[in-house]
KELUM-183416 format. One record per residue: y, z, x of N, C-alpha, C, CB in turn; residue in one letter. Coordinates in steps of 0.05 Angstrom, whole numbers. Glycine has a CB too. Example, Ala and Ser with C-alpha at 12.3 -4.5 7.8 and 13.67 -1.06 7.14 Angstrom:
// residues 2
(rec (-114, 156, 264), (-90, 156, 246), (-66, 156, 264), (-89, 181, 226), "a")
(rec (-45, 142, 257), (-21, 143, 273), (1, 157, 258), (-12, 114, 282), "s")
This chain:
// residues 263
(rec (1470, 995, 193), (1442, 1001, 195), (1436, 1001, 225), (1425, 980, 179), "m")
(rec (1445, 982, 241), (1439, 981, 270), (1449, 1008, 284), (1453, 954, 283), "h")
(rec (1474, 1014, 275), (1487, 1039, 288), (1469, 1064, 281), (1517, 1043, 277), "t")
(rec (1460, 1065, 255), (1442, 1088, 248), (1416, 1088, 265), (1435, 1088, 217), "t")
(rec (1404, 1064, 267), (1379, 1062, 283), (1384, 1070, 312), (1367, 1033, 283), "l")
(rec (1406, 1061, 323), (1412, 1069, 351), (1417, 1098, 356), (1434, 1054, 361), "l")
(rec (1430, 1110, 337), (1434, 1140, 337), (1408, 1154, 335), (1451, 1149, 314), "i")
(rec (1391, 1144, 316), (1365, 1157, 312), (1346, 1154, 338), (1350, 1144, 287), "a")
(rec (1349, 1130, 350), (1333, 1126, 376), (1342, 1143, 398), (1334, 1097, 385), "a")
(rec (1369, 1147, 400), (1379, 1164, 419), (1372, 1193, 418), (1407, 1162, 418), "a")
(rec (1371, 1201, 391), (1363, 1230, 386), (1333, 1232, 393), (1368, 1238, 354), "v")
(rec (1317, 1212, 388), (1288, 1216, 395), (1282, 1213, 423), (1271, 1196, 380), "a")
(rec (1297, 1197, 437), (1291, 1193, 466), (1303, 1213, 485), (1300, 1165, 475), "v")
(rec (1327, 1225, 477), (1342, 1243, 495), (1325, 1268, 502), (1368, 1252, 481), "l")
(rec (1311, 1282, 485), (1296, 1306, 494), (1274, 1300, 515), (1283, 1319, 469), "p")
(rec (1256, 1279, 510), (1236, 1275, 532), (1249, 1264, 557), (1214, 1255, 521), "p")
(rec (1271, 1249, 554), (1285, 1238, 578), (1296, 1261, 593), (1307, 1217, 571), "l")
(rec (1309, 1279, 581), (1322, 1303, 595), (1298, 1320, 607), (1343, 1321, 574), "w")
(rec (1277, 1323, 593), (1253, 1337, 605), (1244, 1323, 630), (1230, 1339, 584), "l")
(rec (1244, 1297, 630), (1234, 1283, 656), (1255, 1288, 678), (1231, 1250, 651), "l")
(rec (1282, 1287, 672), (1301, 1289, 691), (1300, 1318, 704), (1329, 1283, 679), "i")
(rec (1298, 1338, 685), (1296, 1365, 694), (1273, 1371, 713), (1294, 1382, 669), "t")
(rec (1251, 1358, 709), (1226, 1361, 724), (1233, 1354, 754), (1203, 1342, 711), "s")
(rec (1251, 1338, 760), (1258, 1329, 788), (1281, 1343, 799), (1263, 1301, 789), "f")
(rec (1289, 1364, 786), (1313, 1382, 796), (1301, 1406, 809), (1333, 1391, 771), "k")
(rec (1314, 1416, 831), (1307, 1443, 841), (1310, 1464, 819), (1325, 1450, 864), "p")
(rec (1296, 1486, 822), (1296, 1506, 802), (1325, 1518, 798), (1275, 1528, 809), "k")
(rec (1341, 1518, 818), (1370, 1529, 815), (1385, 1511, 798), (1386, 1532, 843), "s")
(rec (1378, 1486, 794), (1394, 1468, 778), (1381, 1461, 752), (1400, 1444, 793), "e")
(rec (1362, 1477, 743), (1348, 1470, 717), (1367, 1469, 693), (1326, 1491, 712), "a")
(rec (1387, 1486, 693), (1406, 1487, 670), (1432, 1470, 674), (1413, 1517, 664), "f")
(rec (1432, 1456, 697), (1455, 1439, 703), (1454, 1415, 683), (1455, 1430, 734), "s")
(rec (1478, 1408, 673), (1480, 1384, 658), (1484, 1358, 672), (1500, 1387, 639), "t")
(rec (1485, 1361, 698), (1489, 1336, 714), (1462, 1322, 719), (1503, 1343, 741), "a")
(rec (1461, 1297, 724), (1437, 1283, 731), (1429, 1292, 758), (1441, 1251, 731), "v")
(rec (1404, 1286, 765), (1393, 1298, 790), (1411, 1292, 813), (1365, 1287, 795), "v")
(rec (1418, 1314, 827), (1432, 1313, 851), (1414, 1313, 876), (1452, 1336, 852), "k")
(rec (1396, 1334, 876), (1377, 1337, 899), (1349, 1331, 888), (1379, 1367, 912), "d")
(rec (1343, 1306, 889), (1315, 1297, 878), (1293, 1311, 893), (1310, 1265, 882), "f")
(rec (1274, 1322, 878), (1252, 1338, 890), (1226, 1334, 874), (1260, 1368, 892), "t")
(rec (1203, 1334, 889), (1178, 1335, 875), (1164, 1363, 878), (1160, 1313, 884), "l")
(rec (1182, 1382, 886), (1171, 1410, 890), (1158, 1421, 866), (1194, 1430, 898), "g")
(rec (1171, 1416, 842), (1159, 1426, 818), (1130, 1417, 812), (1177, 1419, 795), "n")
(rec (1127, 1391, 816), (1099, 1378, 814), (1080, 1391, 834), (1101, 1346, 819), "y")
(rec (1090, 1393, 856), (1072, 1404, 879), (1064, 1432, 873), (1087, 1403, 907), "d")
(rec (1084, 1448, 861), (1075, 1476, 855), (1058, 1478, 832), (1098, 1494, 849), "h")
(rec (1060, 1461, 812), (1043, 1462, 789), (1016, 1453, 797), (1054, 1444, 766), "v")
(rec (1013, 1433, 812), (986, 1424, 819), (971, 1441, 838), (987, 1397, 830), "v")
(rec (984, 1449, 859), (973, 1465, 881), (974, 1494, 880), (985, 1458, 904), "n")
(rec (993, 1506, 866), (996, 1535, 866), (987, 1550, 840), (1024, 1540, 873), "d")
(rec (980, 1534, 820), (972, 1547, 794), (944, 1539, 787), (991, 1538, 771), "t")
(rec (935, 1547, 763), (909, 1539, 753), (910, 1514, 737), (898, 1560, 736), "e")
(rec (930, 1496, 743), (935, 1472, 726), (910, 1453, 725), (960, 1457, 738), "f")
(rec (897, 1450, 748), (874, 1432, 747), (851, 1445, 731), (866, 1425, 777), "l")
(rec (848, 1471, 730), (829, 1483, 711), (836, 1479, 684), (826, 1510, 716), "s")
(rec (861, 1481, 677), (872, 1476, 652), (865, 1449, 641), (900, 1479, 653), "w")
(rec (870, 1429, 660), (863, 1401, 655), (834, 1396, 647), (868, 1384, 680), "v")
(rec (816, 1407, 664), (787, 1406, 660), (780, 1420, 632), (772, 1421, 684), "g")
(rec (791, 1442, 627), (784, 1455, 602), (793, 1437, 578), (797, 1483, 600), "n")
(rec (817, 1426, 580), (829, 1410, 557), (812, 1385, 554), (859, 1402, 563), "s")
(rec (805, 1371, 576), (790, 1346, 574), (763, 1352, 560), (785, 1334, 603), "l")
(rec (750, 1375, 568), (723, 1381, 556), (727, 1387, 526), (710, 1405, 572), "f")
(rec (748, 1403, 518), (752, 1410, 491), (759, 1386, 475), (773, 1432, 488), "v")
(rec (778, 1370, 485), (788, 1347, 470), (768, 1325, 469), (812, 1337, 483), "v")
(rec (751, 1322, 490), (731, 1301, 490), (710, 1307, 468), (719, 1299, 517), "g")
(rec (701, 1332, 466), (682, 1339, 445), (694, 1337, 419), (671, 1367, 450), "l")
(rec (718, 1347, 415), (731, 1346, 389), (735, 1316, 379), (758, 1361, 391), "t")
(rec (742, 1299, 398), (746, 1271, 389), (718, 1259, 381), (759, 1255, 412), "t")
(rec (699, 1260, 398), (672, 1248, 392), (660, 1259, 367), (651, 1253, 416), "v")
(rec (658, 1286, 366), (645, 1298, 341), (663, 1294, 317), (639, 1329, 345), "i")
(rec (689, 1297, 319), (707, 1292, 298), (706, 1263, 286), (733, 1297, 307), "g")
(rec (705, 1243, 305), (703, 1216, 294), (676, 1211, 281), (708, 1195, 317), "v")
(rec (654, 1222, 291), (628, 1218, 280), (628, 1231, 252), (607, 1229, 297), "f")
(rec (634, 1256, 250), (632, 1269, 223), (652, 1257, 204), (638, 1300, 226), "i")
(rec (676, 1250, 213), (694, 1239, 193), (686, 1212, 183), (721, 1238, 203), "s")
(rec (676, 1194, 202), (666, 1168, 194), (643, 1171, 175), (658, 1153, 217), "a")
(rec (622, 1186, 180), (599, 1189, 163), (607, 1201, 138), (577, 1206, 176), "t")
(rec (623, 1221, 138), (633, 1233, 112), (647, 1214, 95), (651, 1256, 116), "t")
(rec (667, 1199, 107), (681, 1179, 93), (666, 1158, 82), (698, 1168, 110), "g")
(rec (645, 1149, 97), (627, 1126, 87), (610, 1138, 64), (607, 1113, 111), "y")
(rec (600, 1161, 67), (582, 1172, 44), (597, 1174, 19), (570, 1201, 50), "a")
(rec (620, 1184, 20), (637, 1187, -4), (647, 1162, -15), (660, 1204, 1), "v")
(rec (651, 1141, 2), (662, 1115, -6), (638, 1098, -19), (675, 1100, 19), "s")
(rec (615, 1102, -9), (592, 1084, -19), (573, 1097, -38), (576, 1072, 4), "r")
(rec (569, 1123, -37), (549, 1136, -53), (562, 1155, -74), (529, 1150, -35), "f")
(rec (544, 1159, -94), (554, 1179, -114), (532, 1201, -116), (559, 1164, -144), "r")
(rec (538, 1227, -111), (522, 1247, -109), (534, 1273, -122), (515, 1251, -82), "f")
(rec (516, 1292, -131), (527, 1317, -142), (545, 1331, -122), (504, 1335, -151), "p")
(rec (568, 1341, -132), (587, 1356, -115), (605, 1338, -98), (572, 1375, -96), "g")
(rec (605, 1311, -103), (623, 1294, -86), (651, 1300, -90), (619, 1265, -91), "m")
(rec (660, 1301, -115), (690, 1306, -121), (698, 1335, -111), (695, 1303, -152), "r")
(rec (681, 1356, -116), (689, 1381, -105), (691, 1382, -74), (671, 1402, -115), "p")
(rec (672, 1365, -61), (675, 1364, -33), (700, 1353, -23), (654, 1349, -24), "l")
(rec (709, 1330, -36), (734, 1318, -28), (758, 1335, -33), (738, 1292, -41), "m")
(rec (758, 1350, -56), (778, 1367, -63), (779, 1391, -42), (775, 1377, -91), "w")
(rec (756, 1400, -33), (755, 1421, -15), (768, 1413, 12), (726, 1428, -11), "l")
(rec (761, 1388, 21), (772, 1376, 44), (804, 1375, 43), (760, 1349, 49), "l")
(rec (813, 1369, 18), (843, 1366, 14), (856, 1392, 13), (849, 1351, -11), "l")
(rec (842, 1412, 2), (855, 1439, -2), (857, 1452, 26), (838, 1458, -22), "i")
(rec (839, 1448, 43), (840, 1460, 69), (864, 1453, 85), (817, 1453, 84), "t")
(rec (877, 1430, 77), (901, 1422, 92), (925, 1436, 82), (905, 1391, 89), "q")
(rec (922, 1452, 60), (946, 1464, 49), (953, 1490, 63), (942, 1469, 19), "m")
(rec (935, 1502, 79), (939, 1527, 91), (952, 1525, 118), (913, 1541, 93), "f")
(rec (974, 1540, 123), (986, 1537, 150), (969, 1551, 171), (1015, 1548, 150), "p")
(rec (974, 1544, 197), (958, 1554, 219), (961, 1584, 219), (968, 1543, 246), "v")
(rec (983, 1595, 215), (987, 1624, 217), (969, 1640, 199), (1015, 1630, 212), "a")
(rec (962, 1629, 175), (947, 1642, 155), (916, 1642, 164), (951, 1628, 128), "v")
(rec (909, 1621, 178), (881, 1617, 185), (873, 1629, 211), (875, 1588, 187), "l")
(rec (892, 1638, 228), (883, 1649, 254), (867, 1674, 252), (907, 1654, 270), "i")
(rec (874, 1693, 234), (858, 1718, 231), (830, 1713, 221), (871, 1736, 211), "v")
(rec (826, 1698, 200), (797, 1694, 191), (782, 1678, 211), (796, 1680, 163), "p")
(rec (793, 1658, 225), (779, 1641, 244), (773, 1660, 268), (797, 1615, 253), "l")
(rec (793, 1677, 276), (786, 1696, 299), (762, 1714, 292), (812, 1714, 305), "y")
(rec (761, 1725, 268), (740, 1741, 259), (713, 1725, 260), (745, 1752, 231), "n")
(rec (713, 1700, 250), (688, 1684, 250), (679, 1679, 279), (691, 1657, 235), "l")
(rec (698, 1670, 297), (689, 1666, 323), (680, 1691, 338), (709, 1652, 337), "l")
(rec (692, 1713, 332), (684, 1738, 343), (655, 1746, 335), (703, 1760, 335), "a")
(rec (649, 1742, 308), (624, 1746, 297), (602, 1728, 310), (625, 1743, 269), "g")
(rec (607, 1705, 317), (589, 1686, 329), (590, 1687, 360), (596, 1658, 319), "f")
(rec (607, 1705, 371), (607, 1706, 400), (621, 1682, 415), (579, 1710, 410), "g")
(rec (639, 1668, 400), (652, 1645, 411), (681, 1648, 419), (651, 1624, 392), "l")
(rec (690, 1674, 419), (717, 1678, 429), (718, 1673, 459), (727, 1706, 422), "l")
(rec (739, 1661, 468), (744, 1653, 496), (721, 1636, 507), (747, 1679, 513), "n")
(rec (711, 1620, 489), (691, 1598, 495), (702, 1570, 487), (663, 1603, 479), "q")
(rec (697, 1550, 502), (708, 1524, 496), (696, 1513, 469), (702, 1504, 519), "p")
(rec (671, 1519, 463), (658, 1509, 439), (672, 1523, 414), (626, 1516, 440), "m")
(rec (681, 1548, 417), (695, 1559, 396), (722, 1544, 388), (701, 1587, 403), "g")
(rec (735, 1536, 410), (760, 1521, 405), (754, 1493, 395), (778, 1518, 430), "l")
(rec (732, 1482, 402), (724, 1454, 389), (719, 1458, 360), (697, 1442, 402), "v")
(rec (703, 1478, 352), (698, 1482, 324), (725, 1488, 308), (677, 1505, 320), "l")
(rec (743, 1502, 321), (768, 1507, 307), (783, 1481, 303), (784, 1527, 321), "t")
(rec (785, 1464, 324), (800, 1440, 322), (786, 1420, 302), (803, 1428, 350), "y")
(rec (760, 1422, 299), (747, 1404, 281), (755, 1413, 251), (714, 1404, 285), "l")
(rec (760, 1437, 246), (769, 1445, 220), (796, 1434, 214), (769, 1473, 218), "t")
(rec (811, 1426, 233), (838, 1413, 229), (834, 1382, 226), (859, 1420, 254), "i")
(rec (819, 1370, 245), (817, 1342, 247), (800, 1329, 226), (807, 1335, 273), "a")
(rec (777, 1341, 220), (759, 1328, 202), (767, 1324, 174), (735, 1342, 201), "v")
(rec (779, 1344, 160), (786, 1339, 131), (805, 1317, 128), (799, 1363, 119), "p")
(rec (827, 1315, 144), (846, 1293, 142), (834, 1267, 149), (869, 1297, 158), "f")
(rec (817, 1266, 169), (806, 1241, 180), (785, 1231, 160), (793, 1244, 209), "s")
(rec (769, 1249, 148), (750, 1240, 128), (763, 1226, 104), (735, 1264, 118), "a")
(rec (785, 1237, 93), (800, 1225, 73), (809, 1198, 81), (822, 1242, 66), "w")
(rec (821, 1196, 105), (831, 1171, 115), (808, 1150, 117), (843, 1176, 142), "m")
(rec (786, 1158, 128), (765, 1139, 134), (751, 1130, 105), (745, 1154, 154), "m")
(rec (753, 1150, 86), (743, 1141, 60), (760, 1119, 49), (741, 1165, 39), "k")
(rec (787, 1120, 51), (805, 1099, 43), (800, 1074, 58), (833, 1107, 46), "g")
(rec (794, 1075, 83), (790, 1051, 98), (764, 1037, 91), (791, 1056, 126), "y")
(rec (742, 1053, 87), (715, 1041, 79), (719, 1030, 52), (690, 1062, 81), "f")
(rec (736, 1040, 34), (739, 1027, 8), (749, 998, 10), (758, 1043, -9), "d")
(rec (762, 991, 32), (774, 964, 35), (752, 944, 45), (798, 966, 55), "t")
(rec (730, 956, 54), (708, 937, 65), (690, 930, 42), (690, 950, 88), "i")
(rec (685, 903, 38), (669, 896, 13), (642, 907, 12), (667, 867, 10), "p")
(rec (634, 918, -10), (606, 929, -15), (586, 909, -9), (603, 939, -43), "v")
(rec (590, 882, -12), (572, 862, -9), (560, 863, 20), (585, 835, -14), "e")
(rec (575, 871, 39), (566, 873, 66), (543, 892, 68), (588, 881, 85), "i")
(rec (546, 915, 54), (524, 935, 54), (499, 924, 40), (534, 962, 39), "d")
(rec (504, 910, 18), (482, 897, 3), (467, 876, 21), (493, 883, -24), "e")
(rec (482, 861, 36), (470, 842, 55), (452, 855, 75), (492, 826, 71), "a")
(rec (461, 879, 85), (447, 893, 104), (420, 904, 92), (465, 915, 115), "g")
(rec (421, 915, 68), (396, 924, 56), (377, 901, 51), (402, 938, 30), "r")
(rec (388, 877, 42), (370, 856, 39), (356, 848, 66), (385, 833, 27), "v")
(rec (369, 852, 88), (358, 846, 114), (340, 868, 124), (381, 840, 135), "d")
(rec (337, 890, 108), (319, 911, 116), (330, 934, 130), (300, 901, 132), "g")
(rec (357, 937, 130), (368, 960, 144), (369, 983, 126), (395, 954, 155), "l")
(rec (366, 1007, 135), (368, 1032, 120), (398, 1037, 118), (353, 1055, 133), "n")
(rec (406, 1057, 101), (435, 1062, 98), (449, 1068, 125), (439, 1085, 78), "p")
(rec (437, 1084, 142), (451, 1091, 168), (453, 1067, 186), (436, 1113, 183), "f")
(rec (431, 1049, 184), (431, 1025, 200), (453, 1005, 191), (404, 1011, 200), "g")
(rec (458, 1005, 164), (478, 989, 152), (506, 999, 161), (477, 990, 122), "t")
(rec (507, 1025, 161), (534, 1038, 168), (538, 1033, 198), (535, 1071, 163), "f")
(rec (520, 1037, 214), (524, 1036, 244), (527, 1008, 255), (500, 1049, 259), "w")
(rec (511, 988, 245), (509, 962, 255), (528, 941, 241), (481, 955, 253), "r")
(rec (535, 947, 216), (552, 927, 202), (580, 939, 196), (538, 919, 176), "l")
(rec (581, 964, 184), (607, 973, 175), (624, 985, 198), (603, 993, 153), "v")
(rec (612, 999, 216), (628, 1011, 239), (645, 989, 255), (608, 1027, 259), "v")
(rec (631, 967, 261), (648, 947, 276), (671, 937, 261), (631, 923, 282), "p")
(rec (669, 937, 234), (692, 927, 218), (713, 949, 213), (681, 916, 192), "l")
(rec (707, 974, 220), (724, 995, 216), (738, 1007, 241), (710, 1015, 202), "a")
(rec (740, 990, 261), (753, 998, 286), (781, 1007, 284), (753, 976, 304), "k")
(rec (798, 995, 268), (825, 1006, 265), (825, 1036, 253), (842, 988, 247), "p")
(rec (809, 1040, 235), (807, 1067, 223), (796, 1087, 243), (790, 1066, 197), "g")
(rec (776, 1080, 257), (764, 1096, 277), (784, 1103, 300), (741, 1082, 288), "l")
(rec (801, 1082, 306), (819, 1086, 327), (840, 1107, 318), (832, 1058, 335), "a")
(rec (848, 1107, 295), (869, 1127, 284), (854, 1155, 283), (879, 1117, 253), "v")
(rec (831, 1154, 275), (814, 1181, 273), (811, 1192, 300), (784, 1176, 262), "t")
(rec (805, 1176, 320), (802, 1185, 347), (828, 1195, 358), (791, 1163, 365), "g")
(rec (849, 1180, 353), (875, 1187, 363), (884, 1214, 352), (895, 1166, 357), "f")
(rec (881, 1217, 326), (888, 1243, 313), (872, 1266, 323), (885, 1241, 284), "y")
(rec (846, 1263, 327), (829, 1283, 338), (837, 1291, 365), (801, 1273, 338), "s")
(rec (844, 1270, 381), (853, 1275, 409), (879, 1291, 409), (858, 1249, 424), "f")
(rec (898, 1283, 393), (924, 1296, 393), (921, 1326, 382), (946, 1278, 376), "i")
(rec (903, 1329, 363), (898, 1357, 352), (890, 1375, 374), (876, 1357, 331), "t")
(rec (872, 1368, 391), (863, 1384, 411), (882, 1386, 436), (837, 1375, 419), "g")
(rec (896, 1364, 443), (912, 1362, 466), (937, 1378, 464), (919, 1333, 470), "w")
(rec (950, 1376, 440), (975, 1389, 437), (977, 1415, 422), (992, 1371, 425), "a")
(rec (955, 1424, 413), (955, 1449, 398), (958, 1474, 415), (930, 1451, 383), "e")
(rec (976, 1491, 405), (982, 1516, 419), (973, 1543, 407), (1011, 1517, 422), "v")
(rec (976, 1545, 381), (971, 1571, 368), (941, 1582, 372), (978, 1570, 338), "a")
(rec (922, 1564, 364), (895, 1571, 368), (886, 1574, 397), (877, 1552, 354), "y")
(rec (896, 1555, 415), (890, 1558, 443), (899, 1584, 454), (901, 1536, 459), "a")
(rec (922, 1594, 446), (933, 1619, 456), (920, 1643, 445), (962, 1620, 451), "s")
(rec (912, 1641, 420), (900, 1663, 406), (871, 1669, 414), (901, 1658, 377), "a")
(rec (857, 1646, 419), (828, 1650, 421), (818, 1649, 450), (813, 1628, 405), "f")
(rec (837, 1642, 469), (828, 1639, 497), (846, 1657, 515), (830, 1607, 506), "m")
(rec (833, 1673, 533), (847, 1691, 550), (839, 1686, 578), (842, 1719, 541), "t")
(rec (855, 1695, 599), (850, 1690, 626), (859, 1663, 634), (821, 1694, 632), "g")
(rec (875, 1661, 655), (887, 1636, 663), (867, 1614, 669), (904, 1640, 687), "e")
(rec (843, 1620, 679), (823, 1602, 686), (811, 1589, 661), (802, 1615, 702), "e")
(rec (814, 1601, 638), (800, 1592, 614), (819, 1578, 594), (786, 1616, 600), "n")
(rec (845, 1579, 601), (865, 1566, 584), (863, 1537, 583), (892, 1574, 592), "l")
(rec (872, 1525, 562), (875, 1495, 559), (905, 1491, 568), (869, 1483, 526), "t")
(rec (913, 1465, 569), (940, 1458, 579), (961, 1469, 560), (943, 1426, 581), "l")
(rec (957, 1469, 535), (977, 1480, 516), (981, 1508, 520), (969, 1477, 487), "a")
(rec (960, 1524, 524), (961, 1553, 531), (973, 1558, 557), (935, 1565, 530), "g")
(rec (965, 1541, 576), (974, 1544, 605), (1004, 1541, 607), (959, 1523, 623), "g")
(rec (1016, 1522, 593), (1045, 1518, 595), (1062, 1543, 588), (1053, 1495, 577), "l")
(rec (1052, 1559, 573), (1064, 1584, 563), (1068, 1604, 586), (1048, 1597, 541), "q")
(rec (1050, 1602, 605), (1051, 1621, 628), (1077, 1616, 645), (1025, 1618, 646), "t")
(rec (1088, 1594, 645), (1112, 1587, 660), (1138, 1601, 651), (1115, 1557, 660), "f")
(rec (1138, 1602, 623), (1162, 1613, 610), (1152, 1633, 590), (1181, 1592, 597), "v")
(rec (1156, 1661, 594), (1147, 1681, 578), (1165, 1704, 580), (1120, 1689, 583), "n")
(rec (1158, 1727, 572), (1177, 1751, 572), (1180, 1761, 600), (1165, 1775, 554), "q")
(rec (1162, 1751, 618), (1164, 1762, 647), (1175, 1742, 666), (1136, 1772, 657), "y")
(rec (1172, 1716, 661), (1182, 1696, 681), (1195, 1673, 664), (1157, 1684, 701), "t")
(rec (1213, 1657, 679), (1226, 1635, 666), (1227, 1612, 688), (1255, 1643, 656), "s")
(rec (1204, 1600, 692), (1203, 1578, 712), (1203, 1552, 698), (1178, 1581, 730), "d")
(rec (1229, 1543, 691), (1234, 1519, 676), (1226, 1493, 691), (1263, 1519, 667), "w")
(rec (1230, 1494, 717), (1223, 1470, 732), (1194, 1465, 730), (1231, 1473, 760), "g")
(rec (1176, 1485, 734), (1148, 1480, 734), (1140, 1473, 704), (1132, 1506, 745), "s")
(rec (1154, 1486, 684), (1146, 1480, 657), (1151, 1449, 650), (1162, 1497, 639), "l")
(rec (1174, 1440, 658), (1181, 1411, 653), (1162, 1393, 669), (1212, 1405, 660), "t")
(rec (1157, 1401, 691), (1137, 1382, 708), (1111, 1382, 695), (1133, 1392, 740), "a")
(rec (1101, 1405, 688), (1075, 1406, 675), (1075, 1390, 648), (1067, 1435, 669), "a")
(rec (1096, 1393, 633), (1098, 1380, 607), (1100, 1348, 611), (1124, 1391, 591), "a")
(rec (1111, 1341, 631), (1112, 1310, 637), (1082, 1302, 643), (1132, 1304, 665), "v")
(rec (1069, 1316, 659), (1041, 1309, 666), (1023, 1309, 641), (1029, 1330, 688), "i")
(rec (1026, 1328, 624), (1011, 1331, 600), (1018, 1308, 580), (1015, 1358, 588), "v")
(rec (1040, 1297, 580), (1049, 1276, 562), (1037, 1250, 570), (1079, 1275, 561), "a")
(rec (1030, 1246, 596), (1020, 1220, 606), (995, 1211, 592), (1015, 1221, 635), "v")
(rec (973, 1228, 591), (948, 1219, 577), (953, 1212, 547), (926, 1240, 579), "p")
(rec (970, 1228, 533), (974, 1221, 507), (989, 1195, 504), (987, 1242, 494), "a")
(rec (1006, 1188, 521), (1021, 1162, 521), (1001, 1139, 527), (1043, 1162, 543), "a")
(rec (983, 1144, 546), (963, 1124, 553), (944, 1118, 529), (946, 1134, 578), "v")
(rec (935, 1140, 516), (917, 1136, 493), (932, 1120, 472), (907, 1164, 481), "i")
(rec (958, 1130, 467), (973, 1115, 446), (975, 1087, 451), (1001, 1126, 445), "f")
(rec (980, 1079, 477), (982, 1052, 485), (956, 1036, 479), (988, 1051, 515), "g")
(rec (933, 1047, 482), (907, 1033, 476), (902, 1029, 447), (883, 1050, 488), "f")
(rec (911, 1049, 429), (903, 1047, 402), (928, 1039, 383), (890, 1073, 393), "v")
(rec (951, 1035, 395), (974, 1033, 377), (972, 1004, 361), (1001, 1034, 396), "q")
(rec (957, 985, 371), (956, 961, 355), (938, 965, 330), (946, 937, 373), "r")
(rec (922, 985, 329), (905, 993, 306), (919, 1013, 289), (879, 1003, 314), "h")
(rec (939, 1026, 297), (950, 1049, 280), (961, 1040, 255), (971, 1065, 294), "l")
(rec (976, 1020, 252), (988, 1012, 227), (967, 1004, 208), (1007, 990, 231), "v")
(rec (948, 987, 216), (927, 978, 196), (909, 1002, 190), (908, 954, 207), "s")
(rec (904, 1020, 208), (888, 1043, 203), (901, 1062, 183), (883, 1057, 228), "g")
(rec (926, 1068, 187), (939, 1088, 170), (945, 1077, 143), (963, 1097, 183), "l")
(rec (949, 1051, 139), (955, 1039, 113), (932, 1030, 98), (973, 1018, 116), "t")
(rec (908, 1033, 110), (883, 1025, 95), (880, 1043, 70), (857, 1028, 114), "a")
(rec (870, 1030, 51), (866, 1043, 23), (888, 1040, 5), (860, 1072, 26), "g")
(rec (910, 1027, 13), (932, 1021, -5), (923, 1000, -24), (957, 1013, 10), "a")
(rec (906, 980, -14), (894, 961, -31), (865, 961, -28), (905, 935, -26), "t")
(rec (850, 954, -48), (820, 954, -47), (810, 925, -51), (808, 973, -69), "k")
(rec (787, 921, -38), (775, 895, -41), (763, 892, -70), (753, 892, -19), "s")
């Protein structure tokens, strides 16, 4: 068992480790199997100072920030409403959220492209935010519904006795108890926007308008193959995701397993 786990760990760690090593190699040694001989920060310097990388960072932070904030709010309120209230169309709504997860990205690109074009949102950050919300919200709403099911209903009843309206009960009493679920929802929304490539490439044009995922493709394409810059940029892109994961990782297990048992 330990041997299997060690092999699995090596398989998981080797690609990002080799990516990091390659980012410190001169471009002429990018395909060399040797460890770094001539250590250089030239790839990082080129990425930061000679490309639109900082613009891509700004675009990504704007898109991901809005996606995370709006996605967490909509997912939490939707999950709470379905967990606590019974209303006409509740079950079809939840089935609709589930069914949307069945369609692959390639199938949705054309209809989403047509919708964004009709609303004048092509090549606009808000268009990308709306697109990412269609990915993040359905899954997160289901997950939050399961988490809210584990919070005793008596807490809501106590809030109503104290004079709180339904939103006040949700915001002041239930949300503080749902931090693990909210952390997972926020992390999922963040990763959805930070690492997504297909929509970012299809809906955004012009180097100054690209997000990080789309910008990375400019280093290696049918015209150029700058592997040194690609690996350096990929390392920089991975850092924020690792930092966010470090902040929320203690909530991930409890948040993801919520709903397995109910109060």
